[in-house]
N, C-alpha and C positions, 0 to 999 in steps of 0.2 A: 504494500500500500504506500502511495506517495505521501509526503508530508502535506498537511492541510494548513494553508496560510490563515492568518487571523481573519481575513475578510470572508472566509467560508462559513462563518458562524453568525449570520445576522439574526436579529430579532424581527418578528413580523411587525409591520406598521399597525398602530392601534386603530387607524381608520379602516382597516380590513376587519369586517365583522367576524371573520374566522381566524383572527390573529392567534388565539390560543391553540387552535387546531394546527396551524402552520408550525408553531413552536413544538407541539407534541410530536408531530411527524418528524421534525428535525432531530429530536432526541431519539426516536425509534431508529432512524437511519444511522445516527451516530453510534448507538449501541450495537446495532446489527453489524456495522462495518468493523467495529473494534473488538467486540466481545462475542462474536458468533460462536466461538468454540466453547464459551462458558454457558450457553443456553441449552436447556433441555427441550425435548420435543414439544411439551405443552406450551412453553414460551415461544418457540418458533411458530407453532400453530396459531397462537394469539396474534403474532405479527402478521402472518399471512391473512388470517381472518379479518383483522382490522383493515388491512389494505384493500380488501374486496368489498367492504361495507359502503353503502351510499353515503354521500357527504353529510346529510342531516344526522344519520345514525352515528357516524364518526364524531361529529361535533357534540352530540348529546352525551355520548360515552365519555368524552374528554371533560365536559362540564361536570359530570358526576365524579370522575376521578379526582378533579381538582377541588371538590367540595369535601366537607368533613363527614365522615361516617360512610356506611355502605347501604343504608336504607333511605328510600326517598318516596315522597308522595308525588304523583304525577302533576298535581295541581301546583306544585312548587318547581316544576321543571319547564316553565315557560320561558323561551328565549326567542326574540323576534327573528333572528337569522335562521332559526331551526324550524319554526312553525309548529305544527301540531305535534306535541310530545308523544302521543299514542302512536302516530305513524312512524316517528323516528325510533320508538322503542321496539316496534315489531321485529325488525331485522336483528336487534340486539338479543331479544328473547330467543328468536329462532336459532341464532348462532351460539347460544349458551353463555353469552357474556353477561347477561342480566337475567335474574330469576323473577318471574311474575308470581304474585301472590305467595310470597315466601312465608315460612313458619315464623311467627312472631311471639316473643315472650311479652309478658305484661310490662316488663322493664322497657322493651322496645317501644311499646305503645305510649308509655309515658314520655319518651323522647320525641315521638312523632306527632302525637295528637295535642290539640289545644285543650285547655282546662274544661271548657263547656262540652267538648266531645268526650272527654274522659268521664265527666259526671254522668253523661247520658249512657255511655257504655257500661259504667260500673254502678248504675243506680241501685240494682238489687243488692250488690255487696255492701254499698253504703248504708242501705236501710238495715241490713242484717247487723252491721257493726255499730249502728246508731249514730252514724256521722251526719252532720248537718248538710243540707243540700248546697250550702255555700262553702263547703270545705275546700281548702286550698290544695294545690297539687302536692305540696310537701306533706300535708296531713294525710292525704289519700295514699301517697307512696309509703309513708311510714306505717299506716294501718294495714296495708296489704303486702308488707315486706315479705311475709312467708310465702306469698303466692307469685312473686315477681318472676320466678323461673318457669312457670307453666307456659307451654308453647302451643299456639294454635295458628291456623291461617286466618287471614282477615275475613274470609268467607265464613269461617266458624265464629269468629268474634262478633260478626254482624248479626248472628242469630240472637244475640242479647239486646241488640238495638237496631231493628230493621230500618233501613234507609241511611244508616251511618256511612259517611263518605260516599254518598250516592254519586256515581259517575267517575269516581277516582280509582286509580290503581295504586297499590303499594308494591315497590320493586326493590330488589337487592342486587347491588353490584357484586359480581362474582370474581372479578379479576383484579381487585385492589392489590392483592399480594404480588401478582405479576408486575403491576405498574410501580409498586414500591421498589421491587428489585431492579427494574429497569432504571428508575430514577436514581437509585443507589449506584448502579454501574456508571451512569452518566456523571453525577456530581462527586462520587466517591464518599458521600456522607448522606445522612438523612436530615441534616439540619437545613439544607437548601431545598427549595421546592420550585414549582412552576412560576411563582411570582418573580423570580430572578429575571425572567425574560421581560416581564411587564415593567419592572422598575428600571431596567436598562433602557427600554424604549422610551420611557418617560424622562430619561435623563437624570434620574435620581441617584443612579450609581453608574460608574464607568470602570472598566477593567483594562489592565495592561494587555495589549495584543501580544499573543505568544504563538509561535509556530508549533504545530503539533505533528510529531512524527509517529510512525507505527508503534513505537514503544511508549507513547504517551497515553497511558490508561491507568485507571485506579487499581484494577484487579487483573491478575494473570492466571488465576485458578479459581474454579467454582467454589472450592472449599473455603477460599478467602471470603467470598460473598456470603456463604452460609455462616461462617464464623462471625462476621460483622453483624448479620441480622440476629443471630442468637444472642450475642452480647447486648445488642440494642433492646431486644424484647425483655431481657432480664432487667436492664436498667429501668425500663418503663414500668415493669411490675414492682420493682423496689420503690419507685417514686409514687406508685399507686397505693402503697401501704402493705404489700406482702412482706412477711417476716424474712429476715436474712437467712435464718436457719433452713427455711424451705428452699430458697433460691440458691444457696451456696452449693448444694449437691448437683445443680444443673449447669454450673459454669462450664462451658465447653473448653476442650483443648483447641488451640489454634495453631496454624503452621509455625514451626520454630524459626523458619527463615523469613518470616514476615514481622519485622521489628515493630511496625506501626500497629498491627493487630495484637502483638504481644503487649504493647503499651496500653492499648484499649482494654485488654483483659486485666492487666494489672490495676488500671484505674477502677474498673468495676469491682475487683476484689477489695480495693481500698474502701469504696463506698459501702460494700457489704460488711466489711470489718467494722467500720465506724458504727453502722446500724446495730450490728451484733453486740458491740460494746455498750451502746446505749440500752439495749434490751437485756443486759446482764449476762449475755452469752460470752463470757470472757475467753474460755478455751477455744471456741469457734473463732472469736475475733483474733486471737493470737495466730491461729492457723492461716486465716485469710490475710492478715498483715504480712505473714511470712511469704505467702504466695505473691502478694503485691510488691514485696520488696526485693525478692530474689531475682537473680539473672540479669542479663545485660539491659533489659527494659525495666528493671526494678525501680521503684519510686522511693526517693529519700524520705518523703513524708511517712510512708508505710513503715520503713525501718525504724524511724524515730518513735512513731506511735507504738510500735511493738515493744520497744525498749521501755517506754514510759508505763505501759500496761504491766510489763513484767516487774518493774520497780514497785508499782502500786500493789501488786499481788505478793510482794515480798520475795521475789525470785532474784535477790540481789547478786548472788554469785554468777548465775547464768547470764543476767543482764550485763554485768561487768565484763565477763569474758567475751560476750557478743559485741559490746560497744568497743572494747579495746582492740578487737580484731578487724575493725572497719578498715578497708583498704582504699586509699586515695579518696576520702570523702570530699564532696564539693563544699563550697563555702557555707551553704545553708545547713548541710548536715554537720559539718565540722563545728559550726557555731552551737548547734543543739547538743552535740556530744561534749563540747566544752563546758556546758552547764550540768549535763547528766553525770559525767564521769566523776567529778568531785563529790557529788552527793553519794554515789555508789561507794566510793572509797571510804567516806565517813561511815556508811552503814556497815562496811566490812572491816573496819578498823585498820585500814591501810594508811600508809603515810601520805599526807597531802602533798600535792604538787603545786608549785607556785603558779597562779593563773597568768595567762597572757595579759599584759597591761593593755587597757583600752586607750587609744590615743586621745589626747586632750583636744576638744573642739571648743573654740570660743563660744561662750553662752551669754546671751543678753536677757534682761528681764524688762518687759514693758508693761506699764499699767495704762490700759486704754478704756474708753467708754464701751460699754457692751454693744456688740454688733452681731448681725446675722451671720456674717462670714468672717472668721478671725483672720484668714489669710489676706483678704482684701482690706481689712482694717489696718493690718501691718503695712500693706502696700501704701495706703494713703498717709500713714504716719511717717514712714521712713522716706518716701519718695520726695524728690526735689526736682525742679526743672532741669538742673544740670546733672542729677543722679537719679533717674527714674527707676522705679521698681516695678517689675512685671510678674504677674502670677502665671507660672509656666508648668509647675509640677513635673509630670513625666513627659509632657509633649515636646519640649524644646530639644533636649539631647536625643530623644528617640527620633524626632523629626530630622535633625541634622544627620544622624546616622542613616536613617532610611533614604534620605535624598542623596547622600554621598555614595552609599552602597547599592543604589537602585539596580545597576547592571548585574551585580552578583545575586541580589535577592530575586530578581526576575529572570535569571538565566534558565533557559528551557532544558534543564537536565531531565533524564528519565525519572519518572515518578513525582515530578514537581508540579506539573500542570497537565491536566487531561480534559479540560472543558473550558469554554470561553468566559466563565464567571468566577475566576479565582481572584480573591482579594490579596492573596499572597501564596507562596509555594505550599503545597500540601505537606511537604516534609519539614516545614519550618522548625518544629520542635523535636525532631528526631535526633538521636545521638550523633549521626554522621552528617548532619546538615552542613556544618561549617567545614569539616574535613573534606567533603566532596567539592567545596567551592573555595578552598583556602587560597589558591592562586588568584581567583577572581576577586576575593576580598583584599588580598595584598595589593592588587592593581588599583583598587578603589582607594585604599588607605595611603597609597603612595602619593596621592594628591596632597596629603598632609605634610609630606616630607619636602615637596618642592614648592609649596606655597600656592598651588593652584586649586586648593580645596574650595575656597570661597566662590570662585568662578564656576566650578563644577556643580556645587550645591545650588547656586542661584539659577544656573541653566536648567537643572532638573526641575527646580521649583516652577519655572516658567513653562517648560515643555510638558510636564506631566500633571499640571494643575488639575485637581479634582479626581484623578485616577486613584482607585482604592489601593491602599497599601497598609500592611499591618503595623507600620511604624509612623506613618505620616498622618497627623490630624490636621487637615487643611484649614479648617475654620480658625484654628489657633495659631497658625504660622503665617503672619503677614510678612510682606517684603521688608518692612521697617524693622520688625523683630529679628529676622534673619540677618539683615545687614549689620545691626547693632551687635548681635551675638558674635558674628564672624569677625568683626573688627575688634572685639574685646577679648574673646577667649583664645588663648594661644593654641596653635595646632597640636603641640605636645599634650596639652590638657584634653583636647578632643580625642586624640589617639588613645590616651589612657582610658578614657570612658568607653570608646568604641571597642577596644580590645576586651574590656570587661563584659560588655554586651555579648560578644562572641563566645565568652566562656560559658554562658548559660542564658540563651535568649529568652526563655520563658520566665525565668526568675529575675534576672538582672534588669529587665526593662522597667521594673517597678521599684519604688522606694526612693526615688530621686527628690531633691529638695523642692519646696513649694515655689520659691521666689528666686529671681535673679535681679541684682541691682547693678546697673551700669554706672561706673565711676568716672569722673573727669580725670584727665591726666594729672598725676602728681598727688592726688588726695590720699592714696594708700600706697605711696611709693610707685613701683612699676605696675601694680595691679590695676586693671581696667574694669574689673567686675568682681562680684562675689555671689555665691549661692546662699540662700537663707532658708533653713527648715523651721517652720512655724509650729509651735505646740501651744494649743489653747489650754484653758484651765482643766486640770485633771487628765490631760493627754500626756502620753510619754512616747519615746522613740520606739518604733517597731524594729524587729530584727533586721529586715531588709534595709531599713534606713541606717541602722548602725553599721552594716557592712559597707554601704556606700560612703558613710562618713570616714570609716577607716581607710577606704580606697583613696578618697580625696586627700586625706592626711599623708598617705604614703607617696602621693604624686604631687604634693604641693598645690593642690587645687583649693582656692579660698572658699571657705564655707563657715557659717555660724548657725547656731541654734538659738532661736528667739522664743523664750517662754513668756506667754501673755497671761496677765491677770486682769480681771475687769475692775474698773473703778467702783468702789463700794458706794460712793456718794451719788452715783448717777443711776436712776432707775432704768429698767429695760424699756426699750422703745415699744 
């Protein structure tokens, strides 16, 4: 298969009444071209059957796929471009894509019917239970909870209320699972949906054009798709309230050579472990934390939570042995171990080790009138025309990094981009993301060494304006802010920050100071700026903020922590 250029993925114009059908057909063609080997007969049959349907039937099926749920009343399937829904439904029913008069539970009817219709249908049950004729839907549902699972077809339910839904059909979509799988193969996730096409056409989001080669696809084996879907369903069931003990036994194995699926599995095990711990299932929680923390895709958070739970259970010796054996922990994990190990040493009667001294950061104390936003209050108090203060938090350094390293971040490497709607590379937070692009990042960072970084950053800001990026928040990055920052912050300071980003993109992009103040020449010696971390009453530094402060200290980057208290004499506004 030849490479597909960016222009081959247009969205349908919204003045086309069948814009959604054009987009759906595009997805089917894309999946069929790239994932044909991953489809089973039933899915291939669906693709063929859909292609042979008349256009109104295709359009109605897609309308149903894009709506919530699988059950529909024909009275609510009226679309001007489709016309008579009954006529459009007939080929869908004949092809087995839609079921006419499906079996319905009482719970289904509560979702489909209006309150007046429910009262009419359930009049006899309401009288038996002594419910008022004006009972609400919630009261009805609670009173009939024991009967919600009983199943009948609408024709049978109607025997209790002749004339109910006269002239209407109830139908069930039978191919939602196929469509979800196809959507997953296209997007590589179930977070994105058909609305991406519409939002792009409306201009509300724009994406970097990337050339797609034959290797540009989310999945290479059907078992990967199966594993993703199984993990997704378990997460949905957990969020719906099922107990972790039930779900833990159903966590599937996923291919060991798929680091991103291993990472998804680890994250599910972490969520299950946290729920098991909340439920008092501590032994199960320890097992799940171990599963989430072990291996190349293991999560530092899971390893730390496991150690804390072992400590809480009194397993001090085992926790100490495990903590002391940690190999090459990252900054986040090392910081947590630095707190945990001294406690375990005390518990075991071992000699204490001197703690690593925390670098001294300048600290200020300000007493200000109470305000809704403490950071903006500090901006107004400290800012002067010749030394303005700007509220930037994580957006400035992230934005400068994203603009300078745009070519590396959007390089079309295998596994990075596989559809036209990527806000960033799919492998952004995988362990090998930086190593696969190290030469590209070095080329970008070389602009910092020869002084061309400001020109490169501003050129990208102009050329890529509004295009989605995981690091660039366009609304907060004005040309004035960029120019001031690039004039004030030395290239060596930017390189130190950007190199730390590359050490752990997921973790290190957060925790940056709230404010930056631009200083006039000579006010603070050679310094032309300083970062300011603001802490309001009762607030304290978070771990990721402490790590950034230590990094700033190590590289001579000016920063201060400003502690704010409210003026007691002034009432709240």
